[in-house]
Backbone and ligand atoms as CSV (ligand in chain L), in Angstrom:
chain,resi,resn,atom,element,x,y,z
A,1,MET,N,N,-103.564,71.242,10.671
A,1,MET,CA,C,-104.060,70.238,11.610
A,1,MET,C,C,-105.584,70.180,11.579
A,2,ASN,N,N,-106.163,71.372,11.571
A,2,ASN,CA,C,-107.622,71.401,11.527
A,2,ASN,C,C,-108.158,70.740,10.264
A,3,ARG,N,N,-107.408,71.021,9.192
A,3,ARG,CA,C,-107.866,70.474,7.926
A,3,ARG,C,C,-107.794,68.941,7.942
A,4,ILE,N,N,-106.709,68.434,8.542
A,4,ILE,CA,C,-106.534,66.981,8.586
A,4,ILE,C,C,-107.616,66.326,9.452
A,5,SER,N,N,-107.862,66.905,10.629
A,5,SER,CA,C,-108.869,66.270,11.490
A,5,SER,C,C,-110.251,66.356,10.856
A,6,LEU,N,N,-110.480,67.441,10.116
A,6,LEU,CA,C,-111.767,67.552,9.416
A,6,LEU,C,C,-111.906,66.440,8.390
A,7,THR,N,N,-110.816,66.227,7.649
A,7,THR,CA,C,-110.836,65.187,6.618
A,7,THR,C,C,-111.055,63.817,7.254
A,8,LEU,N,N,-110.356,63.604,8.376
A,8,LEU,CA,C,-110.500,62.332,9.079
A,8,LEU,C,C,-111.932,62.132,9.542
A,9,ALA,N,N,-112.483,63.196,10.110
A,9,ALA,CA,C,-113.853,63.110,10.600
A,9,ALA,C,C,-114.797,62.794,9.456
A,10,ALA,N,N,-114.556,63.427,8.320
A,10,ALA,CA,C,-115.433,63.219,7.168
A,10,ALA,C,C,-115.348,61.778,6.686
A,11,SER,N,N,-114.127,61.235,6.648
A,11,SER,CA,C,-114.023,59.864,6.137
A,11,SER,C,C,-114.575,58.869,7.154
A,12,ALA,N,N,-114.460,59.193,8.437
A,12,ALA,CA,C,-115.041,58.329,9.454
A,12,ALA,C,C,-116.549,58.284,9.301
A,13,ALA,N,N,-117.120,59.456,9.027
A,13,ALA,CA,C,-118.569,59.533,8.838
A,13,ALA,C,C,-118.987,58.723,7.617
A,14,LEU,N,N,-118.183,58.826,6.581
A,14,LEU,CA,C,-118.473,58.074,5.358
A,14,LEU,C,C,-118.422,56.573,5.630
A,15,LEU,N,N,-117.416,56.183,6.386
A,15,LEU,CA,C,-117.220,54.788,6.726
A,15,LEU,C,C,-118.438,54.251,7.485
A,16,LEU,N,N,-118.891,55.056,8.455
A,16,LEU,CA,C,-120.066,54.664,9.235
A,16,LEU,C,C,-121.287,54.552,8.338
A,17,ALA,N,N,-121.416,55.541,7.450
A,17,ALA,CA,C,-122.595,55.575,6.589
A,17,ALA,C,C,-122.606,54.387,5.638
A,18,SER,N,N,-121.417,53.909,5.279
A,18,SER,CA,C,-121.360,52.836,4.298
A,18,SER,C,C,-121.633,51.471,4.938
A,19,CYS,N,N,-121.671,51.426,6.275
A,19,CYS,CA,C,-122.017,50.179,6.937
A,19,CYS,C,C,-123.511,49.955,6.786
A,20,GLY,N,N,-123.897,48.989,6.003
A,20,GLY,CA,C,-125.315,48.734,5.792
A,20,GLY,C,C,-125.937,48.101,7.017
A,21,GLN,N,N,-127.237,47.965,6.996
A,21,GLN,CA,C,-127.930,47.335,8.126
A,21,GLN,C,C,-127.569,45.863,8.223
A,22,GLY,N,N,-127.117,45.308,7.107
A,22,GLY,CA,C,-126.808,43.885,7.057
A,22,GLY,C,C,-125.675,43.486,7.974
A,23,ASP,N,N,-124.799,44.423,8.316
A,23,ASP,CA,C,-123.693,44.008,9.165
A,23,ASP,C,C,-123.768,44.579,10.570
A,24,VAL,N,N,-124.961,44.771,11.070
A,24,VAL,CA,C,-125.146,45.126,12.474
A,24,VAL,C,C,-125.660,43.889,13.200
A,25,LEU,N,N,-124.985,43.559,14.293
A,25,LEU,CA,C,-125.400,42.395,15.069
A,25,LEU,C,C,-126.669,42.737,15.838
A,26,TYR,N,N,-127.756,42.034,15.548
A,26,TYR,CA,C,-128.981,42.270,16.306
A,26,TYR,C,C,-129.884,41.046,16.206
A,27,ALA,N,N,-130.979,41.109,16.924
A,27,ALA,CA,C,-131.950,40.020,16.889
A,27,ALA,C,C,-133.340,40.629,16.860
A,28,ASP,N,N,-134.268,39.937,16.222
A,28,ASP,CA,C,-135.645,40.454,16.210
A,28,ASP,C,C,-136.635,39.284,16.139
A,29,GLU,N,N,-137.900,39.653,16.105
A,29,GLU,CA,C,-139.011,38.683,16.049
A,29,GLU,C,C,-138.910,37.621,17.133
A,30,ALA,N,N,-138.545,38.065,18.328
A,30,ALA,CA,C,-138.405,37.122,19.437
A,30,ALA,C,C,-139.763,36.833,20.061
A,31,VAL,N,N,-140.054,35.554,20.224
A,31,VAL,CA,C,-141.297,35.141,20.879
A,31,VAL,C,C,-141.001,34.034,21.884
A,32,VAL,N,N,-141.845,33.973,22.899
A,32,VAL,CA,C,-141.803,32.854,23.848
A,32,VAL,C,C,-143.193,32.227,23.832
A,33,ASN,N,N,-143.258,30.968,23.434
A,33,ASN,CA,C,-144.526,30.254,23.472
A,33,ASN,C,C,-144.601,29.504,24.802
A,34,LEU,N,N,-145.480,29.983,25.669
A,34,LEU,CA,C,-145.615,29.347,26.978
A,34,LEU,C,C,-146.129,27.925,26.817
A,35,SER,N,N,-145.589,27.030,27.635
A,35,SER,CA,C,-146.063,25.657,27.595
A,35,SER,C,C,-147.504,25.602,28.098
A,36,PRO,N,N,-148.348,24.818,27.414
A,36,PRO,CA,C,-149.723,24.675,27.894
A,36,PRO,C,C,-149.777,23.917,29.218
A,37,VAL,N,N,-148.705,23.193,29.502
A,37,VAL,CA,C,-148.659,22.410,30.749
A,37,VAL,C,C,-147.793,23.124,31.775
A,38,GLU,N,N,-148.416,23.510,32.886
A,38,GLU,CA,C,-147.688,24.194,33.947
A,38,GLU,C,C,-146.508,23.347,34.412
A,39,GLY,N,N,-145.341,23.936,34.498
A,39,GLY,CA,C,-144.170,23.197,34.946
A,39,GLY,C,C,-143.300,22.690,33.799
A,40,ASN,N,N,-143.915,22.552,32.626
A,40,ASN,CA,C,-143.122,22.150,31.463
A,40,ASN,C,C,-142.403,23.368,30.879
A,41,PRO,N,N,-141.262,23.151,30.224
A,41,PRO,CA,C,-140.546,24.303,29.675
A,41,PRO,C,C,-141.290,24.955,28.506
A,42,SER,N,N,-141.089,26.248,28.366
A,42,SER,CA,C,-141.629,26.995,27.236
A,42,SER,C,C,-140.534,27.086,26.176
A,43,ALA,N,N,-140.941,27.448,24.966
A,43,ALA,CA,C,-139.982,27.511,23.860
A,43,ALA,C,C,-139.813,28.946,23.378
A,44,GLY,N,N,-138.578,29.314,23.066
A,44,GLY,CA,C,-138.292,30.655,22.571
A,44,GLY,C,C,-137.709,30.617,21.169
A,45,TYR,N,N,-138.163,31.555,20.344
A,45,TYR,CA,C,-137.698,31.641,18.958
A,45,TYR,C,C,-137.353,33.085,18.619
A,46,MET,N,N,-136.442,33.261,17.673
A,46,MET,CA,C,-136.106,34.610,17.205
A,46,MET,C,C,-135.233,34.499,15.964
A,47,ASN,N,N,-134.977,35.622,15.354
A,47,ASN,CA,C,-134.020,35.687,14.256
A,47,ASN,C,C,-132.751,36.356,14.761
A,48,LEU,N,N,-131.610,35.697,14.539
A,48,LEU,CA,C,-130.319,36.262,14.929
A,48,LEU,C,C,-129.647,36.791,13.670
A,49,HIS,N,N,-129.391,38.089,13.644
A,49,HIS,CA,C,-128.771,38.698,12.470
A,49,HIS,C,C,-127.295,38.939,12.740
A,50,GLY,N,N,-126.453,38.432,11.862
A,50,GLY,CA,C,-125.010,38.535,12.033
A,50,GLY,C,C,-124.497,39.955,11.824
A,51,GLY,N,N,-123.426,40.279,12.524
A,51,GLY,CA,C,-122.806,41.589,12.421
A,51,GLY,C,C,-121.679,41.598,11.413
A,52,PRO,N,N,-120.713,42.501,11.581
A,52,PRO,CA,C,-119.602,42.624,10.633
A,52,PRO,C,C,-118.609,41.466,10.712
A,53,VAL,N,N,-118.603,40.747,11.828
A,53,VAL,CA,C,-117.676,39.614,11.962
A,53,VAL,C,C,-118.443,38.369,12.413
A,54,ASP,N,N,-117.870,37.226,12.129
A,54,ASP,CA,C,-118.462,35.971,12.603
A,54,ASP,C,C,-118.444,35.953,14.126
A,55,THR,N,N,-119.549,35.518,14.709
A,55,THR,CA,C,-119.577,35.364,16.157
A,55,THR,C,C,-120.470,34.171,16.465
A,56,ALA,N,N,-120.785,33.989,17.731
A,56,ALA,CA,C,-121.677,32.899,18.112
A,56,ALA,C,C,-122.443,33.309,19.353
A,57,LEU,N,N,-123.678,32.879,19.407
A,57,LEU,CA,C,-124.469,33.079,20.612
A,57,LEU,C,C,-124.027,32.017,21.619
A,58,VAL,N,N,-123.520,32.454,22.753
A,58,VAL,CA,C,-123.002,31.473,23.717
A,58,VAL,C,C,-123.856,31.380,24.977
A,59,GLY,N,N,-124.842,32.253,25.090
A,59,GLY,CA,C,-125.712,32.170,26.252
A,59,GLY,C,C,-126.857,33.148,26.153
A,60,VAL,N,N,-127.935,32.825,26.839
A,60,VAL,CA,C,-129.084,33.730,26.927
A,60,VAL,C,C,-129.519,33.738,28.378
A,61,THR,N,N,-129.709,34.917,28.934
A,61,THR,CA,C,-130.130,35.007,30.329
A,61,THR,C,C,-131.342,35.917,30.450
A,62,SER,N,N,-132.036,35.774,31.551
A,62,SER,CA,C,-133.145,36.662,31.858
A,62,SER,C,C,-133.317,36.688,33.362
A,63,ASP,N,N,-133.666,37.859,33.884
A,63,ASP,CA,C,-133.879,37.985,35.326
A,63,ASP,C,C,-135.178,37.306,35.759
A,64,ASP,N,N,-136.051,37.035,34.802
A,64,ASP,CA,C,-137.388,36.574,35.173
A,64,ASP,C,C,-137.681,35.144,34.723
A,65,VAL,N,N,-136.634,34.318,34.668
A,65,VAL,CA,C,-136.843,32.888,34.414
A,65,VAL,C,C,-135.984,32.098,35.393
A,66,LEU,N,N,-136.318,30.837,35.556
A,66,LEU,CA,C,-135.490,29.976,36.407
A,66,LEU,C,C,-134.251,29.521,35.650
A,67,ARG,N,N,-134.454,29.128,34.384
A,67,ARG,CA,C,-133.361,28.547,33.617
A,67,ARG,C,C,-133.666,28.664,32.136
A,68,MET,N,N,-132.627,28.829,31.362
A,68,MET,CA,C,-132.808,28.921,29.918
A,68,MET,C,C,-131.661,28.188,29.234
A,69,GLU,N,N,-132.008,27.369,28.236
A,69,GLU,CA,C,-130.983,26.602,27.507
A,69,GLU,C,C,-131.185,26.795,26.016
A,70,MET,N,N,-130.098,26.594,25.271
A,70,MET,CA,C,-130.187,26.594,23.817
A,70,MET,C,C,-130.260,25.143,23.372
A,71,HIS,N,N,-131.246,24.834,22.539
A,71,HIS,CA,C,-131.466,23.460,22.092
A,71,HIS,C,C,-131.531,23.379,20.575
A,72,GLU,N,N,-131.366,22.163,20.099
A,72,GLU,CA,C,-131.641,21.911,18.685
A,72,GLU,C,C,-132.447,20.633,18.565
A,73,THR,N,N,-133.547,20.747,17.844
A,73,THR,CA,C,-134.377,19.571,17.584
A,73,THR,C,C,-133.837,18.862,16.352
A,74,THR,N,N,-133.664,17.556,16.483
A,74,THR,CA,C,-133.203,16.786,15.330
A,74,THR,C,C,-134.128,15.601,15.136
A,75,GLU,N,N,-134.200,15.146,13.898
A,75,GLU,CA,C,-135.029,13.998,13.592
A,75,GLU,C,C,-134.143,12.873,13.097
A,76,LYS,N,N,-134.286,11.720,13.723
A,76,LYS,CA,C,-133.520,10.562,13.276
A,76,LYS,C,C,-134.457,9.370,13.183
A,77,ASP,N,N,-134.560,8.797,12.003
A,77,ASP,CA,C,-135.459,7.670,11.752
A,77,ASP,C,C,-136.877,7.978,12.222
A,78,GLY,N,N,-137.312,9.197,11.955
A,78,GLY,CA,C,-138.678,9.582,12.286
A,78,GLY,C,C,-138.904,9.905,13.745
A,79,VAL,N,N,-137.839,9.834,14.535
A,79,VAL,CA,C,-137.978,10.146,15.956
A,79,VAL,C,C,-137.370,11.511,16.240
A,80,MET,N,N,-138.184,12.399,16.812
A,80,MET,CA,C,-137.705,13.736,17.134
A,80,MET,C,C,-137.070,13.716,18.523
A,81,SER,N,N,-135.906,14.330,18.602
A,81,SER,CA,C,-135.301,14.496,19.919
A,81,SER,C,C,-134.575,15.833,19.917
A,82,MET,N,N,-134.141,16.268,21.090
A,82,MET,CA,C,-133.380,17.506,21.070
A,82,MET,C,C,-132.167,17.439,21.968
A,83,GLU,N,N,-131.182,18.221,21.580
A,83,GLU,CA,C,-129.959,18.240,22.366
A,83,GLU,C,C,-129.615,19.669,22.737
A,84,LYS,N,N,-128.891,19.765,23.825
A,84,LYS,CA,C,-128.474,21.057,24.337
A,84,LYS,C,C,-127.281,21.563,23.514
A,85,LEU,N,N,-127.325,22.832,23.163
A,85,LEU,CA,C,-126.222,23.430,22.400
A,85,LEU,C,C,-125.379,24.319,23.308
A,86,LYS,N,N,-124.060,24.275,23.100
A,86,LYS,CA,C,-123.172,25.167,23.859
A,86,LYS,C,C,-123.126,26.542,23.215
A,87,SER,N,N,-123.272,26.564,21.901
A,87,SER,CA,C,-123.267,27.842,21.198
A,87,SER,C,C,-123.970,27.698,19.862
A,88,ILE,N,N,-124.411,28.822,19.336
A,88,ILE,CA,C,-125.046,28.852,18.019
A,88,ILE,C,C,-124.255,29.826,17.148
A,89,PRO,N,N,-123.559,29.324,16.135
A,89,PRO,CA,C,-122.761,30.216,15.285
A,89,PRO,C,C,-123.651,31.242,14.568
A,90,VAL,N,N,-123.197,32.498,14.560
A,90,VAL,CA,C,-123.914,33.549,13.838
A,90,VAL,C,C,-122.906,34.198,12.878
A,91,PRO,N,N,-122.849,33.702,11.628
A,91,PRO,CA,C,-121.870,34.207,10.671
A,91,PRO,C,C,-122.147,35.672,10.307
A,92,ALA,N,N,-121.092,36.382,9.947
A,92,ALA,CA,C,-121.206,37.789,9.558
A,92,ALA,C,C,-122.238,37.957,8.447
A,93,GLY,N,N,-123.147,38.906,8.663
A,93,GLY,CA,C,-124.101,39.259,7.624
A,93,GLY,C,C,-125.178,38.229,7.334
A,94,LYS,N,N,-125.176,37.121,8.053
A,94,LYS,CA,C,-126.169,36.061,7.802
A,94,LYS,C,C,-127.261,36.087,8.873
A,95,THR,N,N,-128.408,35.522,8.557
A,95,THR,CA,C,-129.481,35.423,9.536
A,95,THR,C,C,-129.672,33.966,9.946
A,96,VAL,N,N,-129.654,33.747,11.244
A,96,VAL,CA,C,-129.865,32.404,11.782
A,96,VAL,C,C,-131.215,32.404,12.484
A,97,LYS,N,N,-132.066,31.489,12.101
A,97,LYS,CA,C,-133.405,31.452,12.684
A,97,LYS,C,C,-133.501,30.399,13.787
A,98,LEU,N,N,-134.007,30.846,14.935
A,98,LEU,CA,C,-134.415,29.887,15.959
A,98,LEU,C,C,-135.899,29.674,15.696
A,99,GLU,N,N,-136.278,28.441,15.372
A,99,GLU,CA,C,-137.651,28.209,14.948
A,99,GLU,C,C,-138.108,26.813,15.336
A,100,PRO,N,N,-139.437,26.607,15.348
A,100,PRO,CA,C,-139.958,25.286,15.706
A,100,PRO,C,C,-139.345,24.199,14.820
A,101,GLY,N,N,-138.928,23.120,15.432
A,101,GLY,CA,C,-138.337,22.019,14.687
A,101,GLY,C,C,-136.849,22.173,14.438
A,102,GLY,N,N,-136.280,23.283,14.888
A,102,GLY,CA,C,-134.854,23.525,14.693
A,102,GLY,C,C,-134.217,24.004,15.987
A,103,LYS,N,N,-133.337,24.985,15.847
A,103,LYS,CA,C,-132.722,25.547,17.047
A,103,LYS,C,C,-133.759,26.379,17.793
A,104,HIS,N,N,-133.702,26.302,19.114
A,104,HIS,CA,C,-134.675,27.064,19.905
A,104,HIS,C,C,-134.142,27.267,21.313
A,105,LEU,N,N,-134.847,28.114,22.058
A,105,LEU,CA,C,-134.540,28.280,23.474
A,105,LEU,C,C,-135.541,27.463,24.264
A,106,MET,N,N,-135.069,26.833,25.326
A,106,MET,CA,C,-135.934,26.097,26.221
A,106,MET,C,C,-135.918,26.883,27.528
A,107,ILE,N,N,-137.093,27.265,27.977
A,107,ILE,CA,C,-137.169,28.201,29.099
A,107,ILE,C,C,-138.026,27.636,30.218
A,108,TRP,N,N,-137.425,27.528,31.398
A,108,TRP,CA,C,-138.147,27.029,32.567
A,108,TRP,C,C,-138.505,28.203,33.485
A,109,GLY,N,N,-139.716,28.201,33.969
A,109,GLY,CA,C,-140.107,29.151,35.001
A,109,GLY,C,C,-140.190,30.597,34.567
A,110,VAL,N,N,-140.934,30.855,33.513
A,110,VAL,CA,C,-141.172,32.247,33.115
A,110,VAL,C,C,-141.976,32.925,34.223
A,111,GLY,N,N,-141.497,34.055,34.706
A,111,GLY,CA,C,-142.105,34.735,35.839
A,111,GLY,C,C,-143.481,35.315,35.544
A,112,ALA,N,N,-144.261,35.435,36.609
A,112,ALA,CA,C,-145.624,35.956,36.484
A,112,ALA,C,C,-145.630,37.374,35.912
A,113,ALA,N,N,-144.629,38.177,36.290
A,113,ALA,CA,C,-144.588,39.578,35.837
A,113,ALA,C,C,-144.458,39.641,34.313
A,114,SER,N,N,-143.605,38.792,33.763
A,114,SER,CA,C,-143.409,38.792,32.302
A,114,SER,C,C,-144.646,38.254,31.593
A,115,LYS,N,N,-145.289,37.255,32.202
A,115,LYS,CA,C,-146.516,36.714,31.617
A,115,LYS,C,C,-147.583,37.807,31.554
A,116,LYS,N,N,-147.682,38.569,32.655
A,116,LYS,CA,C,-148.698,39.621,32.738
A,116,LYS,C,C,-148.387,40.730,31.733
A,117,ARG,N,N,-147.101,41.075,31.650
A,117,ARG,CA,C,-146.669,42.152,30.761
A,117,ARG,C,C,-146.742,41.716,29.301
A,118,GLY,N,N,-146.651,40.415,29.075
A,118,GLY,CA,C,-146.656,39.921,27.705
A,118,GLY,C,C,-145.314,40.066,27.022
A,119,LEU,N,N,-144.297,40.392,27.797
A,119,LEU,CA,C,-142.943,40.540,27.256
A,119,LEU,C,C,-141.938,39.950,28.239
A,120,LEU,N,N,-140.968,39.238,27.700
A,120,LEU,CA,C,-139.888,38.709,28.527
A,120,LEU,C,C,-138.579,39.343,28.051
A,121,THR,N,N,-137.950,40.087,28.940
A,121,THR,CA,C,-136.673,40.717,28.592
A,121,THR,C,C,-135.553,39.711,28.765
A,122,MET,N,N,-134.774,39.508,27.714
A,122,MET,CA,C,-133.648,38.581,27.810
A,122,MET,C,C,-132.387,39.214,27.243
A,123,THR,N,N,-131.259,38.703,27.700
A,123,THR,CA,C,-129.976,39.211,27.230
A,123,THR,C,C,-129.260,38.122,26.451
A,124,LEU,N,N,-128.891,38.469,25.233
A,124,LEU,CA,C,-128.145,37.544,24.380
A,124,LEU,C,C,-126.663,37.811,24.570
A,125,ILE,N,N,-125.904,36.756,24.845
A,125,ILE,CA,C,-124.467,36.902,25.091
A,125,ILE,C,C,-123.706,36.235,23.941
A,126,TYR,N,N,-122.841,37.026,23.301
A,126,TYR,CA,C,-122.102,36.523,22.140
A,126,TYR,C,C,-120.648,36.228,22.490
A,127,SER,N,N,-120.026,35.408,21.668
A,127,SER,CA,C,-118.641,34.975,21.921
A,127,SER,C,C,-117.653,36.142,21.818
A,128,ASN,N,N,-118.043,37.221,21.123
A,128,ASN,CA,C,-117.143,38.385,21.044
A,128,ASN,C,C,-117.488,39.417,22.128
A,129,ASP,N,N,-118.145,38.927,23.192
A,129,ASP,CA,C,-118.469,39.745,24.373
A,129,ASP,C,C,-119.540,40.801,24.136
A,130,GLU,N,N,-120.163,40.791,22.977
A,130,GLU,CA,C,-121.278,41.709,22.775
A,130,GLU,C,C,-122.491,41.144,23.505
A,131,ARG,N,N,-123.280,42.064,24.018
A,131,ARG,CA,C,-124.519,41.658,24.673
A,131,ARG,C,C,-125.657,42.468,24.098
A,132,ILE,N,N,-126.741,41.806,23.838
A,132,ILE,CA,C,-127.898,42.488,23.274
A,132,ILE,C,C,-129.114,42.148,24.116
A,133,GLU,N,N,-129.843,43.190,24.501
A,133,GLU,CA,C,-131.066,42.969,25.261
A,133,GLU,C,C,-132.237,42.994,24.298
A,134,ILE,N,N,-133.150,42.055,24.486
A,134,ILE,CA,C,-134.298,41.987,23.575
A,134,ILE,C,C,-135.545,41.609,24.363
A,135,ASP,N,N,-136.675,42.179,23.957
A,135,ASP,CA,C,-137.960,41.834,24.564
A,135,ASP,C,C,-138.670,40.822,23.676
A,136,ALA,N,N,-138.902,39.651,24.200
A,136,ALA,CA,C,-139.627,38.627,23.445
A,136,ALA,C,C,-141.106,38.702,23.800
A,137,VAL,N,N,-141.951,38.573,22.799
A,137,VAL,CA,C,-143.395,38.572,23.020
A,137,VAL,C,C,-143.795,37.235,23.631
A,138,VAL,N,N,-144.466,37.296,24.766
A,138,VAL,CA,C,-144.890,36.073,25.456
A,138,VAL,C,C,-146.284,35.681,24.972
A,139,ARG,N,N,-146.364,34.489,24.404
A,139,ARG,CA,C,-147.662,34.018,23.896
A,139,ARG,C,C,-148.142,32.832,24.714
A,140,LYS,N,N,-149.377,32.945,25.171
A,140,LYS,CA,C,-149.972,31.827,25.914
A,140,LYS,C,C,-150.343,30.735,24.928
A,141,ALA,N,N,-150.393,29.508,25.417
A,141,ALA,CA,C,-150.841,28.408,24.583
A,141,ALA,C,C,-152.241,28.732,24.080
A,142,GLY,N,N,-152.432,28.615,22.776
A,142,GLY,CA,C,-153.745,28.937,22.224
A,142,GLY,C,C,-153.734,30.271,21.515
A,143,ASP,N,N,-152.764,31.157,21.844
A,143,ASP,CA,C,-152.624,32.435,21.150
A,143,ASP,C,C,-152.200,32.208,19.702
A,144,ALA,N,N,-151.427,31.149,19.513
A,144,ALA,CA,C,-150.926,30.846,18.174
A,144,ALA,C,C,-150.854,29.329,18.037
A,145,ALA,N,N,-150.640,28.879,16.842
A,145,ALA,CA,C,-150.504,27.450,16.632
A,145,ALA,C,C,-149.375,26.926,17.517
A,146,PRO,N,N,-149.653,25.897,18.306
A,146,PRO,CA,C,-148.611,25.385,19.193
A,146,PRO,C,C,-147.442,24.817,18.402
A,147,ALA,N,N,-146.260,25.098,18.901
A,147,ALA,CA,C,-145.057,24.624,18.209
A,147,ALA,C,C,-144.835,23.155,18.538
A,148,ALA,N,N,-144.420,22.420,17.564
A,148,ALA,CA,C,-144.118,21.004,17.784
A,148,ALA,C,C,-142.748,20.877,18.421
A,149,GLU,N,N,-142.716,20.745,19.710
A,149,GLU,CA,C,-141.418,20.602,20.391
A,149,GLU,C,C,-141.039,19.141,20.488
L,1,CU,CU,CU,-135.720,22.089,23.632
């Protein structure tokens, strides 16, 4: 029995070790570009890295904002507009970028505490019930090239 459980433990360890970084569900390079106009929504961007199975980002929350939505900017006949997304598919092992001119977060009412700290803690909610907490770097207008929203 001992020998069997040892063997099992060893193969479990091997299995874990063989899981590359490519199939861990995570997100990085999260930023929030504060709107230069007080009261206007700010924009959030990040890279969503797919895990071992296909999933989808179905919501993003934060204790220190009024409201947050997932949007996609589209261009039709030279006119930019954006629509609200219910979910953002995150295929296994793939990276999905939230970036200016594409999918992004629209954030209303970023709290003073997060602005002061320079970080906004948010929780990513996935369709497979996984939740990931991430700190997005809060950038004031002028800190970086303003995103074309
Ligand atoms: Cu938007």
